[in-house]
Backbone atoms as SQL, in Angstrom:
CREATE TABLE atoms (id INTEGER PRIMARY KEY, chain TEXT, resi INTEGER, resn TEXT, atom TEXT, x REAL, y REAL, z REAL);
INSERT INTO atoms VALUES
  (1, 'A', 1, 'MET', 'N', 5.865, 1.836, 14.466),
  (2, 'A', 1, 'MET', 'CA', 6.933, 0.729, 13.686),
  (3, 'A', 1, 'MET', 'C', 5.761, 0.313, 13.679),
  (4, 'A', 2, 'PRO', 'N', 6.973, 0.559, 11.880),
  (5, 'A', 2, 'PRO', 'CA', 6.866, 0.039, 9.986),
  (6, 'A', 2, 'PRO', 'C', 5.783, -1.041, 9.755),
  (7, 'A', 3, 'THR', 'N', 6.878, -1.842, 11.275),
  (8, 'A', 3, 'THR', 'CA', 5.705, -3.057, 10.553),
  (9, 'A', 3, 'THR', 'C', 4.092, -2.956, 10.759),
  (10, 'A', 4, 'ASP', 'N', 3.851, -2.247, 11.418),
  (11, 'A', 4, 'ASP', 'CA', 2.209, -2.345, 11.607),
  (12, 'A', 4, 'ASP', 'C', 1.421, -1.399, 10.111),
  (13, 'A', 5, 'ILE', 'N', 1.900, -0.267, 9.885),
  (14, 'A', 5, 'ILE', 'CA', 2.493, 0.683, 9.450),
  (15, 'A', 5, 'ILE', 'C', 2.720, 0.089, 8.374),
  (16, 'A', 6, 'THR', 'N', 2.962, -0.852, 8.133),
  (17, 'A', 6, 'THR', 'CA', 2.893, -1.798, 5.785),
  (18, 'A', 6, 'THR', 'C', 1.716, -2.612, 6.819),
  (19, 'A', 7, 'THR', 'N', 1.378, -2.359, 7.027),
  (20, 'A', 7, 'THR', 'CA', 0.116, -3.697, 7.430),
  (21, 'A', 7, 'THR', 'C', -1.417, -2.914, 7.368),
  (22, 'A', 8, 'ARG', 'N', -1.034, -2.210, 8.500),
  (23, 'A', 8, 'ARG', 'CA', -2.123, -0.977, 7.515),
  (24, 'A', 8, 'ARG', 'C', -2.954, 0.185, 6.385),
  (25, 'A', 9, 'VAL', 'N', -0.992, -0.077, 5.361),
  (26, 'A', 9, 'VAL', 'CA', -1.252, 0.166, 3.982),
  (27, 'A', 9, 'VAL', 'C', -1.963, -1.148, 3.178),
  (28, 'A', 10, 'VAL', 'N', -0.614, -2.078, 3.632),
  (29, 'A', 10, 'VAL', 'CA', -1.327, -3.101, 2.766),
  (30, 'A', 10, 'VAL', 'C', -2.575, -3.667, 2.790),
  (31, 'A', 11, 'GLU', 'N', -3.306, -3.161, 4.070),
  (32, 'A', 11, 'GLU', 'CA', -4.684, -3.435, 3.987),
  (33, 'A', 11, 'GLU', 'C', -6.033, -2.430, 3.628),
  (34, 'A', 12, 'THR', 'N', -5.588, -1.513, 3.902),
  (35, 'A', 12, 'THR', 'CA', -6.197, 0.142, 3.103),
  (36, 'A', 12, 'THR', 'C', -5.730, -0.811, 1.058),
  (37, 'A', 13, 'ILE', 'N', -5.531, -0.804, 0.979),
  (38, 'A', 13, 'ILE', 'CA', -5.213, -1.193, -0.907),
  (39, 'A', 13, 'ILE', 'C', -5.601, -2.474, -0.521),
  (40, 'A', 14, 'ARG', 'N', -6.029, -3.011, -0.313),
  (41, 'A', 14, 'ARG', 'CA', -6.757, -4.865, -0.227),
  (42, 'A', 14, 'ARG', 'C', -8.114, -4.049, -0.231),
  (43, 'A', 15, 'ASP', 'N', -8.282, -3.340, 0.123),
  (44, 'A', 15, 'ASP', 'CA', -9.890, -3.294, 0.107),
  (45, 'A', 15, 'ASP', 'C', -10.503, -2.642, -0.813),
  (46, 'A', 16, 'VAL', 'N', -8.986, -1.674, -1.505),
  (47, 'A', 16, 'VAL', 'CA', -9.803, -0.250, -2.561),
  (48, 'A', 16, 'VAL', 'C', -9.218, -0.761, -3.657),
  (49, 'A', 17, 'THR', 'N', -8.621, -1.973, -3.801),
  (50, 'A', 17, 'THR', 'CA', -8.948, -2.039, -5.426),
  (51, 'A', 17, 'THR', 'C', -9.951, -1.801, -6.198),
  (52, 'A', 18, 'GLY', 'N', -9.433, -1.816, -6.714),
  (53, 'A', 18, 'GLY', 'CA', -10.596, -1.887, -8.754),
  (54, 'A', 18, 'GLY', 'C', -11.191, -3.261, -8.522),
  (55, 'A', 19, 'ASP', 'N', -11.812, -3.528, -9.747),
  (56, 'A', 19, 'ASP', 'CA', -12.395, -4.882, -10.542),
  (57, 'A', 19, 'ASP', 'C', -10.657, -4.614, -10.845),
  (58, 'A', 20, 'ASP', 'N', -9.691, -3.902, -11.237),
  (59, 'A', 20, 'ASP', 'CA', -8.111, -4.854, -12.211),
  (60, 'A', 20, 'ASP', 'C', -7.689, -4.792, -11.341),
  (61, 'A', 21, 'GLY', 'N', -7.981, -4.915, -9.844),
  (62, 'A', 21, 'GLY', 'CA', -7.087, -5.285, -8.890),
  (63, 'A', 21, 'GLY', 'C', -6.116, -3.671, -7.954),
  (64, 'A', 22, 'TRP', 'N', -6.356, -3.117, -8.861),
  (65, 'A', 22, 'TRP', 'CA', -4.340, -2.586, -8.214),
  (66, 'A', 22, 'TRP', 'C', -5.046, -0.783, -7.699),
  (67, 'A', 23, 'CYS', 'N', -4.188, -0.752, -7.643),
  (68, 'A', 23, 'CYS', 'CA', -4.706, 0.813, -6.344),
  (69, 'A', 23, 'CYS', 'C', -2.731, 1.697, -7.044),
  (70, 'A', 24, 'SER', 'N', -3.985, 3.152, -6.491),
  (71, 'A', 24, 'SER', 'CA', -2.602, 4.207, -7.744),
  (72, 'A', 24, 'SER', 'C', -2.591, 4.589, -6.811),
  (73, 'A', 25, 'ARG', 'N', -1.227, 4.869, -6.927),
  (74, 'A', 25, 'ARG', 'CA', -0.044, 5.894, -5.589),
  (75, 'A', 25, 'ARG', 'C', -0.418, 6.872, -5.270),
  (76, 'A', 26, 'ALA', 'N', -1.378, 7.748, -6.054),
  (77, 'A', 26, 'ALA', 'CA', -2.727, 8.903, -5.594),
  (78, 'A', 26, 'ALA', 'C', -3.753, 8.219, -4.585),
  (79, 'A', 27, 'GLN', 'N', -3.821, 7.179, -5.079),
  (80, 'A', 27, 'GLN', 'CA', -5.241, 6.247, -4.103),
  (81, 'A', 27, 'GLN', 'C', -4.278, 6.349, -2.864),
  (82, 'A', 28, 'VAL', 'N', -2.924, 5.936, -2.502),
  (83, 'A', 28, 'VAL', 'CA', -2.877, 5.545, -1.428),
  (84, 'A', 28, 'VAL', 'C', -2.254, 6.340, -0.906),
  (85, 'A', 29, 'ASP', 'N', -1.517, 7.141, -1.209),
  (86, 'A', 29, 'ASP', 'CA', -1.671, 9.001, -1.180),
  (87, 'A', 29, 'ASP', 'C', -2.901, 9.830, 0.022),
  (88, 'A', 30, 'SER', 'N', -3.871, 10.281, -0.707),
  (89, 'A', 30, 'SER', 'CA', -5.549, 10.654, -0.554),
  (90, 'A', 30, 'SER', 'C', -5.398, 9.341, 1.259),
  (91, 'A', 31, 'LEU', 'N', -5.657, 7.799, 0.669),
  (92, 'A', 31, 'LEU', 'CA', -6.816, 7.421, 1.244),
  (93, 'A', 31, 'LEU', 'C', -5.662, 7.366, 3.469),
  (94, 'A', 32, 'MET', 'N', -3.855, 7.555, 2.520),
  (95, 'A', 32, 'MET', 'CA', -3.380, 7.098, 4.252),
  (96, 'A', 32, 'MET', 'C', -2.845, 8.578, 4.571),
  (97, 'A', 33, 'GLY', 'N', -3.224, 9.581, 4.238),
  (98, 'A', 33, 'GLY', 'CA', -3.549, 10.393, 3.688),
  (99, 'A', 33, 'GLY', 'C', -4.589, 11.027, 5.137),
  (100, 'A', 34, 'ALA', 'N', -5.523, 10.791, 6.139),
  (101, 'A', 34, 'ALA', 'CA', -6.370, 10.716, 6.427),
  (102, 'A', 34, 'ALA', 'C', -6.395, 10.467, 7.690),
  (103, 'A', 35, 'THR', 'N', -5.714, 9.175, 7.436),
  (104, 'A', 35, 'THR', 'CA', -4.827, 8.748, 8.440),
  (105, 'A', 35, 'THR', 'C', -3.986, 9.646, 8.892),
  (106, 'A', 36, 'THR', 'N', -2.776, 9.193, 10.287),
  (107, 'A', 36, 'THR', 'CA', -1.992, 10.466, 10.936),
  (108, 'A', 36, 'THR', 'C', -0.693, 9.559, 10.829),
  (109, 'A', 37, 'ILE', 'N', -1.141, 8.695, 9.256),
  (110, 'A', 37, 'ILE', 'CA', 0.786, 8.169, 8.154),
  (111, 'A', 37, 'ILE', 'C', 1.540, 8.954, 7.661),
  (112, 'A', 38, 'ASP', 'N', 2.170, 9.490, 7.600),
  (113, 'A', 38, 'ASP', 'CA', 2.784, 10.777, 6.930),
  (114, 'A', 38, 'ASP', 'C', 3.132, 10.599, 5.834),
  (115, 'A', 39, 'LYS', 'N', 3.277, 10.861, 4.565),
  (116, 'A', 39, 'LYS', 'CA', 3.911, 10.760, 3.123),
  (117, 'A', 39, 'LYS', 'C', 5.336, 9.826, 3.170),
  (118, 'A', 40, 'ARG', 'N', 5.830, 9.849, 3.635),
  (119, 'A', 40, 'ARG', 'CA', 7.461, 9.308, 4.729),
  (120, 'A', 40, 'ARG', 'C', 7.617, 8.067, 4.789),
  (121, 'A', 41, 'GLU', 'N', 6.094, 7.927, 5.654),
  (122, 'A', 41, 'GLU', 'CA', 5.830, 6.623, 6.114),
  (123, 'A', 41, 'GLU', 'C', 5.201, 5.386, 4.766),
  (124, 'A', 42, 'VAL', 'N', 4.152, 6.158, 3.924),
  (125, 'A', 42, 'VAL', 'CA', 3.897, 5.472, 3.497),
  (126, 'A', 42, 'VAL', 'C', 4.538, 5.137, 2.618),
  (127, 'A', 43, 'ASP', 'N', 5.557, 5.360, 2.379),
  (128, 'A', 43, 'ASP', 'CA', 7.051, 5.129, 1.232),
  (129, 'A', 43, 'ASP', 'C', 7.719, 3.932, 1.608),
  (130, 'A', 44, 'ARG', 'N', 7.639, 4.691, 2.636),
  (131, 'A', 44, 'ARG', 'CA', 9.098, 3.564, 3.638),
  (132, 'A', 44, 'ARG', 'C', 7.721, 2.003, 3.245),
  (133, 'A', 45, 'ALA', 'N', 6.553, 2.330, 4.032),
  (134, 'A', 45, 'ALA', 'CA', 5.678, 0.300, 4.416),
  (135, 'A', 45, 'ALA', 'C', 5.715, 0.735, 2.793),
  (136, 'A', 46, 'LEU', 'N', 5.441, 1.124, 1.816),
  (137, 'A', 46, 'LEU', 'CA', 4.863, 0.154, 0.712),
  (138, 'A', 46, 'LEU', 'C', 6.009, -0.388, -0.118),
  (139, 'A', 47, 'LYS', 'N', 7.273, 0.296, 0.378),
  (140, 'A', 47, 'LYS', 'CA', 8.591, -0.386, 0.178),
  (141, 'A', 47, 'LYS', 'C', 9.055, -1.518, 0.649),
  (142, 'A', 48, 'ARG', 'N', 8.461, -1.430, 1.547),
  (143, 'A', 48, 'ARG', 'CA', 9.049, -2.912, 2.532),
  (144, 'A', 48, 'ARG', 'C', 8.443, -4.186, 1.484),
  (145, 'A', 49, 'ALA', 'N', 6.392, -3.200, 1.899),
  (146, 'A', 49, 'ALA', 'CA', 5.446, -4.567, 1.735),
  (147, 'A', 49, 'ALA', 'C', 5.763, -5.507, 0.178),
  (148, 'A', 50, 'VAL', 'N', 6.771, -4.044, -0.708),
  (149, 'A', 50, 'VAL', 'CA', 6.957, -4.964, -1.981),
  (150, 'A', 50, 'VAL', 'C', 8.844, -5.587, -2.043),
  (151, 'A', 51, 'ALA', 'N', 9.270, -5.274, -1.199),
  (152, 'A', 51, 'ALA', 'CA', 10.313, -6.041, -1.208),
  (153, 'A', 51, 'ALA', 'C', 9.596, -7.544, -0.137),
  (154, 'A', 52, 'GLU', 'N', 8.939, -7.613, 0.622),
  (155, 'A', 52, 'GLU', 'CA', 8.293, -9.044, 1.314),
  (156, 'A', 52, 'GLU', 'C', 6.676, -9.342, 0.505),
  (157, 'A', 53, 'GLY', 'N', 7.516, -9.158, -0.305),
  (158, 'A', 53, 'GLY', 'CA', 6.026, -9.780, -1.394),
  (159, 'A', 53, 'GLY', 'C', 4.587, -9.697, -1.384),
  (160, 'A', 54, 'ARG', 'N', 3.997, -8.451, -0.551),
  (161, 'A', 54, 'ARG', 'CA', 2.647, -8.742, 0.066),
  (162, 'A', 54, 'ARG', 'C', 2.347, -7.373, -1.062),
  (163, 'A', 55, 'LEU', 'N', 3.002, -6.902, -1.531),
  (164, 'A', 55, 'LEU', 'CA', 2.760, -5.831, -2.956),
  (165, 'A', 55, 'LEU', 'C', 3.197, -6.147, -4.011),
  (166, 'A', 56, 'GLU', 'N', 2.568, -6.282, -5.246),
  (167, 'A', 56, 'GLU', 'CA', 3.421, -6.187, -6.144),
  (168, 'A', 56, 'GLU', 'C', 2.639, -4.684, -6.682),
  (169, 'A', 57, 'LYS', 'N', 4.697, -4.478, -7.077),
  (170, 'A', 57, 'LYS', 'CA', 4.787, -2.841, -7.901),
  (171, 'A', 57, 'LYS', 'C', 3.990, -3.104, -9.587),
  (172, 'A', 58, 'ASP', 'N', 4.286, -1.919, -10.166),
  (173, 'A', 58, 'ASP', 'CA', 3.769, -2.235, -11.524),
  (174, 'A', 58, 'ASP', 'C', 3.277, -0.285, -12.120),
  (175, 'A', 59, 'GLY', 'N', 4.693, -0.110, -12.419),
  (176, 'A', 59, 'GLY', 'CA', 4.474, 1.756, -11.811),
  (177, 'A', 59, 'GLY', 'C', 4.731, 2.287, -11.101),
  (178, 'A', 60, 'GLU', 'N', 2.839, 3.092, -10.854),
  (179, 'A', 60, 'GLU', 'CA', 2.377, 3.816, -9.824),
  (180, 'A', 60, 'GLU', 'C', 2.016, 3.119, -9.147),
  (181, 'A', 61, 'GLN', 'N', 1.618, 1.587, -9.740),
  (182, 'A', 61, 'GLN', 'CA', -0.291, 0.770, -8.913),
  (183, 'A', 61, 'GLN', 'C', 0.673, 0.200, -8.230),
  (184, 'A', 62, 'TYR', 'N', -0.237, -0.492, -7.088),
  (185, 'A', 62, 'TYR', 'CA', -0.267, -1.742, -6.757),
  (186, 'A', 62, 'TYR', 'C', -0.969, -2.617, -6.106),
  (187, 'A', 63, 'ARG', 'N', -0.596, -3.840, -5.722),
  (188, 'A', 63, 'ARG', 'CA', -1.425, -4.728, -5.870),
  (189, 'A', 63, 'ARG', 'C', -1.604, -5.657, -5.219),
  (190, 'A', 64, 'PRO', 'N', -2.781, -6.505, -4.252),
  (191, 'A', 64, 'PRO', 'CA', -2.240, -7.305, -2.932),
  (192, 'A', 64, 'PRO', 'C', -1.534, -8.257, -3.891),
  (193, 'A', 65, 'THR', 'N', -0.579, -9.067, -2.730),
  (194, 'A', 65, 'THR', 'CA', -0.256, -10.375, -3.485),
  (195, 'A', 65, 'THR', 'C', -0.872, -12.098, -2.602),
  (196, 'A', 66, 'ASP', 'N', -0.772, -12.825, -3.456),
  (197, 'A', 66, 'ASP', 'CA', -1.488, -14.034, -2.577),
  (198, 'A', 66, 'ASP', 'C', -0.438, -13.521, -0.952),
  (199, 'A', 67, 'GLU', 'N', 1.124, -13.341, -0.645),
  (200, 'A', 67, 'GLU', 'CA', 0.562, -13.208, 0.273),
  (201, 'A', 67, 'GLU', 'C', 0.477, -12.276, 1.171),
  (202, 'A', 68, 'ALA', 'N', -0.380, -11.734, 1.095),
  (203, 'A', 68, 'ALA', 'CA', -1.009, -9.994, 1.959),
  (204, 'A', 68, 'ALA', 'C', -1.744, -10.558, 3.242);
């Protein structure tokens, strides 16, 4: 279910953000690659999270918003 995957991706990003609060797309791919979630599902989850206001995107960087 995309919503469950989206939640997992947002939570993963929240858990690993650096001092500046951002997580690179490469980090997301690496972390989610260790799970059973493939890159296409991660892509959809990131797009959905940004559209829902749960993540902020700046180029290839993501960070959770207060809504997350």
